[in-house]
Chimera marker file (.cmm) of the C-alpha trace (Angstrom):
<marker_set name="trace">
<marker id="1" x="-0.741" y="26.953" z="-37.254" r="1" g="1" b="0" radius="0.5"/>
<marker id="2" x="2.464" y="25.624" z="-35.741" r="1" g="1" b="0" radius="0.5"/>
<marker id="3" x="3.819" y="22.114" z="-36.131" r="1" g="1" b="0" radius="0.5"/>
<marker id="4" x="3.206" y="20.216" z="-32.876" r="1" g="1" b="0" radius="0.5"/>
<marker id="5" x="5.301" y="17.048" z="-32.467" r="1" g="1" b="0" radius="0.5"/>
<marker id="6" x="3.758" y="15.952" z="-29.191" r="1" g="1" b="0" radius="0.5"/>
<marker id="7" x="2.130" y="12.517" z="-29.255" r="1" g="1" b="0" radius="0.5"/>
<marker id="8" x="-1.631" y="12.539" z="-29.388" r="1" g="1" b="0" radius="0.5"/>
<marker id="9" x="-2.038" y="9.083" z="-27.860" r="1" g="1" b="0" radius="0.5"/>
<marker id="10" x="-0.131" y="7.716" z="-24.914" r="1" g="1" b="0" radius="0.5"/>
<marker id="11" x="0.577" y="4.007" z="-25.043" r="1" g="1" b="0" radius="0.5"/>
<marker id="12" x="1.315" y="1.682" z="-22.170" r="1" g="1" b="0" radius="0.5"/>
<marker id="13" x="5.025" y="1.667" z="-23.040" r="1" g="1" b="0" radius="0.5"/>
<marker id="14" x="5.126" y="5.467" z="-22.728" r="1" g="1" b="0" radius="0.5"/>
<marker id="15" x="4.003" y="5.294" z="-19.090" r="1" g="1" b="0" radius="0.5"/>
<marker id="16" x="7.436" y="3.970" z="-18.114" r="1" g="1" b="0" radius="0.5"/>
<marker id="17" x="9.167" y="6.882" z="-19.855" r="1" g="1" b="0" radius="0.5"/>
<marker id="18" x="7.299" y="9.640" z="-18.025" r="1" g="1" b="0" radius="0.5"/>
<marker id="19" x="8.709" y="10.998" z="-14.786" r="1" g="1" b="0" radius="0.5"/>
<marker id="20" x="5.708" y="11.268" z="-12.512" r="1" g="1" b="0" radius="0.5"/>
<marker id="21" x="5.725" y="13.733" z="-9.605" r="1" g="1" b="0" radius="0.5"/>
<marker id="22" x="5.811" y="12.280" z="-6.101" r="1" g="1" b="0" radius="0.5"/>
<marker id="23" x="2.209" y="13.330" z="-5.497" r="1" g="1" b="0" radius="0.5"/>
<marker id="24" x="1.042" y="11.264" z="-8.480" r="1" g="1" b="0" radius="0.5"/>
<marker id="25" x="3.119" y="8.277" z="-7.404" r="1" g="1" b="0" radius="0.5"/>
<marker id="26" x="1.641" y="8.320" z="-3.888" r="1" g="1" b="0" radius="0.5"/>
<marker id="27" x="-1.864" y="8.728" z="-5.276" r="1" g="1" b="0" radius="0.5"/>
<marker id="28" x="-1.439" y="5.811" z="-7.694" r="1" g="1" b="0" radius="0.5"/>
<marker id="29" x="0.047" y="3.585" z="-4.974" r="1" g="1" b="0" radius="0.5"/>
<marker id="30" x="-2.879" y="4.536" z="-2.710" r="1" g="1" b="0" radius="0.5"/>
<marker id="31" x="-5.309" y="3.259" z="-5.338" r="1" g="1" b="0" radius="0.5"/>
<marker id="32" x="-3.288" y="0.072" z="-5.910" r="1" g="1" b="0" radius="0.5"/>
<marker id="33" x="-3.136" y="-0.648" z="-2.173" r="1" g="1" b="0" radius="0.5"/>
<marker id="34" x="-6.904" y="-0.282" z="-2.013" r="1" g="1" b="0" radius="0.5"/>
<marker id="35" x="-7.246" y="-3.032" z="-4.596" r="1" g="1" b="0" radius="0.5"/>
<marker id="36" x="-4.671" y="-5.200" z="-2.816" r="1" g="1" b="0" radius="0.5"/>
<marker id="37" x="-6.490" y="-4.707" z="0.487" r="1" g="1" b="0" radius="0.5"/>
<marker id="38" x="-9.663" y="-5.997" z="-1.093" r="1" g="1" b="0" radius="0.5"/>
<marker id="39" x="-7.846" y="-9.189" z="-2.124" r="1" g="1" b="0" radius="0.5"/>
<marker id="40" x="-5.980" y="-9.346" z="1.193" r="1" g="1" b="0" radius="0.5"/>
<marker id="41" x="-9.205" y="-9.211" z="3.156" r="1" g="1" b="0" radius="0.5"/>
<marker id="42" x="-10.467" y="-12.262" z="1.245" r="1" g="1" b="0" radius="0.5"/>
<marker id="43" x="-7.246" y="-14.099" z="2.130" r="1" g="1" b="0" radius="0.5"/>
<marker id="44" x="-7.452" y="-13.031" z="5.788" r="1" g="1" b="0" radius="0.5"/>
<marker id="45" x="-11.094" y="-14.099" z="6.049" r="1" g="1" b="0" radius="0.5"/>
<marker id="46" x="-10.217" y="-17.507" z="4.608" r="1" g="1" b="0" radius="0.5"/>
<marker id="47" x="-7.410" y="-17.927" z="7.158" r="1" g="1" b="0" radius="0.5"/>
<marker id="48" x="-9.768" y="-16.858" z="9.939" r="1" g="1" b="0" radius="0.5"/>
<marker id="49" x="-12.455" y="-19.296" z="8.787" r="1" g="1" b="0" radius="0.5"/>
<marker id="50" x="-10.005" y="-22.208" z="8.688" r="1" g="1" b="0" radius="0.5"/>
<marker id="51" x="-8.552" y="-21.340" z="12.081" r="1" g="1" b="0" radius="0.5"/>
<marker id="52" x="-12.000" y="-21.134" z="13.689" r="1" g="1" b="0" radius="0.5"/>
<marker id="53" x="-13.380" y="-24.290" z="12.077" r="1" g="1" b="0" radius="0.5"/>
<marker id="54" x="-11.577" y="-26.765" z="14.350" r="1" g="1" b="0" radius="0.5"/>
<marker id="55" x="-8.568" y="-27.279" z="16.560" r="1" g="1" b="0" radius="0.5"/>
<marker id="56" x="-6.824" y="-29.046" z="13.710" r="1" g="1" b="0" radius="0.5"/>
<marker id="57" x="-7.479" y="-26.074" z="11.409" r="1" g="1" b="0" radius="0.5"/>
<marker id="58" x="-6.095" y="-23.712" z="14.033" r="1" g="1" b="0" radius="0.5"/>
<marker id="59" x="-2.930" y="-25.793" z="14.384" r="1" g="1" b="0" radius="0.5"/>
<marker id="60" x="-2.507" y="-25.929" z="10.593" r="1" g="1" b="0" radius="0.5"/>
<marker id="61" x="-2.764" y="-22.158" z="10.299" r="1" g="1" b="0" radius="0.5"/>
<marker id="62" x="-0.445" y="-21.677" z="13.277" r="1" g="1" b="0" radius="0.5"/>
<marker id="63" x="2.229" y="-23.894" z="11.712" r="1" g="1" b="0" radius="0.5"/>
<marker id="64" x="1.769" y="-22.285" z="8.284" r="1" g="1" b="0" radius="0.5"/>
<marker id="65" x="2.164" y="-18.783" z="9.706" r="1" g="1" b="0" radius="0.5"/>
<marker id="66" x="5.523" y="-19.704" z="11.190" r="1" g="1" b="0" radius="0.5"/>
<marker id="67" x="7.033" y="-20.300" z="7.726" r="1" g="1" b="0" radius="0.5"/>
<marker id="68" x="9.225" y="-17.576" z="6.151" r="1" g="1" b="0" radius="0.5"/>
<marker id="69" x="6.920" y="-17.278" z="3.121" r="1" g="1" b="0" radius="0.5"/>
<marker id="70" x="3.910" y="-16.515" z="5.308" r="1" g="1" b="0" radius="0.5"/>
<marker id="71" x="5.998" y="-14.011" z="7.264" r="1" g="1" b="0" radius="0.5"/>
<marker id="72" x="6.798" y="-12.179" z="4.017" r="1" g="1" b="0" radius="0.5"/>
<marker id="73" x="3.123" y="-12.282" z="2.954" r="1" g="1" b="0" radius="0.5"/>
<marker id="74" x="2.044" y="-10.988" z="6.363" r="1" g="1" b="0" radius="0.5"/>
<marker id="75" x="4.554" y="-8.139" z="6.269" r="1" g="1" b="0" radius="0.5"/>
<marker id="76" x="3.422" y="-7.283" z="2.724" r="1" g="1" b="0" radius="0.5"/>
<marker id="77" x="-0.238" y="-7.180" z="3.796" r="1" g="1" b="0" radius="0.5"/>
<marker id="78" x="0.667" y="-5.012" z="6.781" r="1" g="1" b="0" radius="0.5"/>
<marker id="79" x="2.668" y="-2.708" z="4.487" r="1" g="1" b="0" radius="0.5"/>
<marker id="80" x="-0.312" y="-2.407" z="2.130" r="1" g="1" b="0" radius="0.5"/>
<marker id="81" x="-2.640" y="-1.674" z="5.045" r="1" g="1" b="0" radius="0.5"/>
<marker id="82" x="-0.300" y="0.909" z="6.575" r="1" g="1" b="0" radius="0.5"/>
<marker id="83" x="0.288" y="2.693" z="3.262" r="1" g="1" b="0" radius="0.5"/>
<marker id="84" x="-3.405" y="2.858" z="2.481" r="1" g="1" b="0" radius="0.5"/>
<marker id="85" x="-4.182" y="4.068" z="6.008" r="1" g="1" b="0" radius="0.5"/>
<marker id="86" x="-1.507" y="6.798" z="6.108" r="1" g="1" b="0" radius="0.5"/>
<marker id="87" x="-2.238" y="7.981" z="2.554" r="1" g="1" b="0" radius="0.5"/>
<marker id="88" x="-5.952" y="7.989" z="3.415" r="1" g="1" b="0" radius="0.5"/>
<marker id="89" x="-5.254" y="10.305" z="6.345" r="1" g="1" b="0" radius="0.5"/>
<marker id="90" x="-3.330" y="12.572" z="3.949" r="1" g="1" b="0" radius="0.5"/>
<marker id="91" x="-6.325" y="12.631" z="1.607" r="1" g="1" b="0" radius="0.5"/>
<marker id="92" x="-8.701" y="13.392" z="4.492" r="1" g="1" b="0" radius="0.5"/>
<marker id="93" x="-6.499" y="16.303" z="5.589" r="1" g="1" b="0" radius="0.5"/>
<marker id="94" x="-6.469" y="17.614" z="2.035" r="1" g="1" b="0" radius="0.5"/>
<marker id="95" x="-10.277" y="17.359" z="1.981" r="1" g="1" b="0" radius="0.5"/>
<marker id="96" x="-10.258" y="19.621" z="5.038" r="1" g="1" b="0" radius="0.5"/>
<marker id="97" x="-8.141" y="22.155" z="3.149" r="1" g="1" b="0" radius="0.5"/>
<marker id="98" x="-4.805" y="21.305" z="4.769" r="1" g="1" b="0" radius="0.5"/>
<marker id="99" x="-1.896" y="20.927" z="2.354" r="1" g="1" b="0" radius="0.5"/>
<marker id="100" x="-3.781" y="21.673" z="-0.852" r="1" g="1" b="0" radius="0.5"/>
<marker id="101" x="-0.931" y="23.654" z="-2.388" r="1" g="1" b="0" radius="0.5"/>
<marker id="102" x="1.684" y="22.039" z="-4.601" r="1" g="1" b="0" radius="0.5"/>
<marker id="103" x="4.347" y="22.428" z="-1.922" r="1" g="1" b="0" radius="0.5"/>
<marker id="104" x="1.997" y="21.023" z="0.735" r="1" g="1" b="0" radius="0.5"/>
<marker id="105" x="1.144" y="18.045" z="-1.444" r="1" g="1" b="0" radius="0.5"/>
<marker id="106" x="4.800" y="17.259" z="-2.115" r="1" g="1" b="0" radius="0.5"/>
<marker id="107" x="5.626" y="17.574" z="1.594" r="1" g="1" b="0" radius="0.5"/>
<marker id="108" x="2.675" y="15.399" z="2.599" r="1" g="1" b="0" radius="0.5"/>
<marker id="109" x="3.631" y="12.744" z="0.028" r="1" g="1" b="0" radius="0.5"/>
<marker id="110" x="7.169" y="12.624" z="1.403" r="1" g="1" b="0" radius="0.5"/>
<marker id="111" x="5.801" y="12.354" z="4.931" r="1" g="1" b="0" radius="0.5"/>
<marker id="112" x="3.561" y="9.464" z="3.837" r="1" g="1" b="0" radius="0.5"/>
<marker id="113" x="6.470" y="7.552" z="2.274" r="1" g="1" b="0" radius="0.5"/>
<marker id="114" x="8.774" y="8.147" z="5.240" r="1" g="1" b="0" radius="0.5"/>
<marker id="115" x="6.200" y="7.309" z="7.896" r="1" g="1" b="0" radius="0.5"/>
<marker id="116" x="5.092" y="4.150" z="6.088" r="1" g="1" b="0" radius="0.5"/>
<marker id="117" x="8.706" y="3.008" z="5.763" r="1" g="1" b="0" radius="0.5"/>
<marker id="118" x="9.244" y="3.511" z="9.493" r="1" g="1" b="0" radius="0.5"/>
<marker id="119" x="5.963" y="1.821" z="10.448" r="1" g="1" b="0" radius="0.5"/>
<marker id="120" x="6.593" y="-1.192" z="8.187" r="1" g="1" b="0" radius="0.5"/>
<marker id="121" x="10.108" y="-1.543" z="9.604" r="1" g="1" b="0" radius="0.5"/>
<marker id="122" x="8.755" y="-1.482" z="13.165" r="1" g="1" b="0" radius="0.5"/>
<marker id="123" x="5.964" y="-3.921" z="12.281" r="1" g="1" b="0" radius="0.5"/>
<marker id="124" x="8.499" y="-6.271" z="10.687" r="1" g="1" b="0" radius="0.5"/>
<marker id="125" x="10.663" y="-6.219" z="13.794" r="1" g="1" b="0" radius="0.5"/>
<marker id="126" x="7.614" y="-6.898" z="15.955" r="1" g="1" b="0" radius="0.5"/>
<marker id="127" x="6.497" y="-9.810" z="13.751" r="1" g="1" b="0" radius="0.5"/>
<marker id="128" x="9.921" y="-11.431" z="13.751" r="1" g="1" b="0" radius="0.5"/>
<marker id="129" x="10.062" y="-11.252" z="17.551" r="1" g="1" b="0" radius="0.5"/>
<marker id="130" x="6.611" y="-12.778" z="17.972" r="1" g="1" b="0" radius="0.5"/>
<link id1="1" id2="2" r="1" g="1" b="0" radius="0.2"/>
<link id1="2" id2="3" r="1" g="1" b="0" radius="0.2"/>
<link id1="3" id2="4" r="1" g="1" b="0" radius="0.2"/>
<link id1="4" id2="5" r="1" g="1" b="0" radius="0.2"/>
<link id1="5" id2="6" r="1" g="1" b="0" radius="0.2"/>
<link id1="6" id2="7" r="1" g="1" b="0" radius="0.2"/>
<link id1="7" id2="8" r="1" g="1" b="0" radius="0.2"/>
<link id1="8" id2="9" r="1" g="1" b="0" radius="0.2"/>
<link id1="9" id2="10" r="1" g="1" b="0" radius="0.2"/>
<link id1="10" id2="11" r="1" g="1" b="0" radius="0.2"/>
<link id1="11" id2="12" r="1" g="1" b="0" radius="0.2"/>
<link id1="12" id2="13" r="1" g="1" b="0" radius="0.2"/>
<link id1="13" id2="14" r="1" g="1" b="0" radius="0.2"/>
<link id1="14" id2="15" r="1" g="1" b="0" radius="0.2"/>
<link id1="15" id2="16" r="1" g="1" b="0" radius="0.2"/>
<link id1="16" id2="17" r="1" g="1" b="0" radius="0.2"/>
<link id1="17" id2="18" r="1" g="1" b="0" radius="0.2"/>
<link id1="18" id2="19" r="1" g="1" b="0" radius="0.2"/>
<link id1="19" id2="20" r="1" g="1" b="0" radius="0.2"/>
<link id1="20" id2="21" r="1" g="1" b="0" radius="0.2"/>
<link id1="21" id2="22" r="1" g="1" b="0" radius="0.2"/>
<link id1="22" id2="23" r="1" g="1" b="0" radius="0.2"/>
<link id1="23" id2="24" r="1" g="1" b="0" radius="0.2"/>
<link id1="24" id2="25" r="1" g="1" b="0" radius="0.2"/>
<link id1="25" id2="26" r="1" g="1" b="0" radius="0.2"/>
<link id1="26" id2="27" r="1" g="1" b="0" radius="0.2"/>
<link id1="27" id2="28" r="1" g="1" b="0" radius="0.2"/>
<link id1="28" id2="29" r="1" g="1" b="0" radius="0.2"/>
<link id1="29" id2="30" r="1" g="1" b="0" radius="0.2"/>
<link id1="30" id2="31" r="1" g="1" b="0" radius="0.2"/>
<link id1="31" id2="32" r="1" g="1" b="0" radius="0.2"/>
<link id1="32" id2="33" r="1" g="1" b="0" radius="0.2"/>
<link id1="33" id2="34" r="1" g="1" b="0" radius="0.2"/>
<link id1="34" id2="35" r="1" g="1" b="0" radius="0.2"/>
<link id1="35" id2="36" r="1" g="1" b="0" radius="0.2"/>
<link id1="36" id2="37" r="1" g="1" b="0" radius="0.2"/>
<link id1="37" id2="38" r="1" g="1" b="0" radius="0.2"/>
<link id1="38" id2="39" r="1" g="1" b="0" radius="0.2"/>
<link id1="39" id2="40" r="1" g="1" b="0" radius="0.2"/>
<link id1="40" id2="41" r="1" g="1" b="0" radius="0.2"/>
<link id1="41" id2="42" r="1" g="1" b="0" radius="0.2"/>
<link id1="42" id2="43" r="1" g="1" b="0" radius="0.2"/>
<link id1="43" id2="44" r="1" g="1" b="0" radius="0.2"/>
<link id1="44" id2="45" r="1" g="1" b="0" radius="0.2"/>
<link id1="45" id2="46" r="1" g="1" b="0" radius="0.2"/>
<link id1="46" id2="47" r="1" g="1" b="0" radius="0.2"/>
<link id1="47" id2="48" r="1" g="1" b="0" radius="0.2"/>
<link id1="48" id2="49" r="1" g="1" b="0" radius="0.2"/>
<link id1="49" id2="50" r="1" g="1" b="0" radius="0.2"/>
<link id1="50" id2="51" r="1" g="1" b="0" radius="0.2"/>
<link id1="51" id2="52" r="1" g="1" b="0" radius="0.2"/>
<link id1="52" id2="53" r="1" g="1" b="0" radius="0.2"/>
<link id1="53" id2="54" r="1" g="1" b="0" radius="0.2"/>
<link id1="54" id2="55" r="1" g="1" b="0" radius="0.2"/>
<link id1="55" id2="56" r="1" g="1" b="0" radius="0.2"/>
<link id1="56" id2="57" r="1" g="1" b="0" radius="0.2"/>
<link id1="57" id2="58" r="1" g="1" b="0" radius="0.2"/>
<link id1="58" id2="59" r="1" g="1" b="0" radius="0.2"/>
<link id1="59" id2="60" r="1" g="1" b="0" radius="0.2"/>
<link id1="60" id2="61" r="1" g="1" b="0" radius="0.2"/>
<link id1="61" id2="62" r="1" g="1" b="0" radius="0.2"/>
<link id1="62" id2="63" r="1" g="1" b="0" radius="0.2"/>
<link id1="63" id2="64" r="1" g="1" b="0" radius="0.2"/>
<link id1="64" id2="65" r="1" g="1" b="0" radius="0.2"/>
<link id1="65" id2="66" r="1" g="1" b="0" radius="0.2"/>
<link id1="66" id2="67" r="1" g="1" b="0" radius="0.2"/>
<link id1="67" id2="68" r="1" g="1" b="0" radius="0.2"/>
<link id1="68" id2="69" r="1" g="1" b="0" radius="0.2"/>
<link id1="69" id2="70" r="1" g="1" b="0" radius="0.2"/>
<link id1="70" id2="71" r="1" g="1" b="0" radius="0.2"/>
<link id1="71" id2="72" r="1" g="1" b="0" radius="0.2"/>
<link id1="72" id2="73" r="1" g="1" b="0" radius="0.2"/>
<link id1="73" id2="74" r="1" g="1" b="0" radius="0.2"/>
<link id1="74" id2="75" r="1" g="1" b="0" radius="0.2"/>
<link id1="75" id2="76" r="1" g="1" b="0" radius="0.2"/>
<link id1="76" id2="77" r="1" g="1" b="0" radius="0.2"/>
<link id1="77" id2="78" r="1" g="1" b="0" radius="0.2"/>
<link id1="78" id2="79" r="1" g="1" b="0" radius="0.2"/>
<link id1="79" id2="80" r="1" g="1" b="0" radius="0.2"/>
<link id1="80" id2="81" r="1" g="1" b="0" radius="0.2"/>
<link id1="81" id2="82" r="1" g="1" b="0" radius="0.2"/>
<link id1="82" id2="83" r="1" g="1" b="0" radius="0.2"/>
<link id1="83" id2="84" r="1" g="1" b="0" radius="0.2"/>
<link id1="84" id2="85" r="1" g="1" b="0" radius="0.2"/>
<link id1="85" id2="86" r="1" g="1" b="0" radius="0.2"/>
<link id1="86" id2="87" r="1" g="1" b="0" radius="0.2"/>
<link id1="87" id2="88" r="1" g="1" b="0" radius="0.2"/>
<link id1="88" id2="89" r="1" g="1" b="0" radius="0.2"/>
<link id1="89" id2="90" r="1" g="1" b="0" radius="0.2"/>
<link id1="90" id2="91" r="1" g="1" b="0" radius="0.2"/>
<link id1="91" id2="92" r="1" g="1" b="0" radius="0.2"/>
<link id1="92" id2="93" r="1" g="1" b="0" radius="0.2"/>
<link id1="93" id2="94" r="1" g="1" b="0" radius="0.2"/>
<link id1="94" id2="95" r="1" g="1" b="0" radius="0.2"/>
<link id1="95" id2="96" r="1" g="1" b="0" radius="0.2"/>
<link id1="96" id2="97" r="1" g="1" b="0" radius="0.2"/>
<link id1="97" id2="98" r="1" g="1" b="0" radius="0.2"/>
<link id1="98" id2="99" r="1" g="1" b="0" radius="0.2"/>
<link id1="99" id2="100" r="1" g="1" b="0" radius="0.2"/>
<link id1="100" id2="101" r="1" g="1" b="0" radius="0.2"/>
<link id1="101" id2="102" r="1" g="1" b="0" radius="0.2"/>
<link id1="102" id2="103" r="1" g="1" b="0" radius="0.2"/>
<link id1="103" id2="104" r="1" g="1" b="0" radius="0.2"/>
<link id1="104" id2="105" r="1" g="1" b="0" radius="0.2"/>
<link id1="105" id2="106" r="1" g="1" b="0" radius="0.2"/>
<link id1="106" id2="107" r="1" g="1" b="0" radius="0.2"/>
<link id1="107" id2="108" r="1" g="1" b="0" radius="0.2"/>
<link id1="108" id2="109" r="1" g="1" b="0" radius="0.2"/>
<link id1="109" id2="110" r="1" g="1" b="0" radius="0.2"/>
<link id1="110" id2="111" r="1" g="1" b="0" radius="0.2"/>
<link id1="111" id2="112" r="1" g="1" b="0" radius="0.2"/>
<link id1="112" id2="113" r="1" g="1" b="0" radius="0.2"/>
<link id1="113" id2="114" r="1" g="1" b="0" radius="0.2"/>
<link id1="114" id2="115" r="1" g="1" b="0" radius="0.2"/>
<link id1="115" id2="116" r="1" g="1" b="0" radius="0.2"/>
<link id1="116" id2="117" r="1" g="1" b="0" radius="0.2"/>
<link id1="117" id2="118" r="1" g="1" b="0" radius="0.2"/>
<link id1="118" id2="119" r="1" g="1" b="0" radius="0.2"/>
<link id1="119" id2="120" r="1" g="1" b="0" radius="0.2"/>
<link id1="120" id2="121" r="1" g="1" b="0" radius="0.2"/>
<link id1="121" id2="122" r="1" g="1" b="0" radius="0.2"/>
<link id1="122" id2="123" r="1" g="1" b="0" radius="0.2"/>
<link id1="123" id2="124" r="1" g="1" b="0" radius="0.2"/>
<link id1="124" id2="125" r="1" g="1" b="0" radius="0.2"/>
<link id1="125" id2="126" r="1" g="1" b="0" radius="0.2"/>
<link id1="126" id2="127" r="1" g="1" b="0" radius="0.2"/>
<link id1="127" id2="128" r="1" g="1" b="0" radius="0.2"/>
<link id1="128" id2="129" r="1" g="1" b="0" radius="0.2"/>
<link id1="129" id2="130" r="1" g="1" b="0" radius="0.2"/>
</marker_set>
């Protein structure tokens, strides 16, 4: 029997030491954005309910959305939505058998990150102009 010095248990502090592959990073972010979308939908439904309740509520939401903080929150929610959407398309393509190899997964993960960065940049420009 050989002496094995590998750790048997991985603690939370060890997760920051590991160098995860890009495919794992994209997959983890996809799961996190799903959770954030769930919370974001609750926030969006609240804003919709207030804006539809009365003219005063609509004007309050309209003035609140013009603040820089709300602009940042809106861009963040759009970024979460876009990442989850694009990564979901990648997962659907992999379910169809496209890009199931290691090289295909790495390429698809890079495409997801690049396309999301471009889409969020374009959405941010559009939001600032509106």
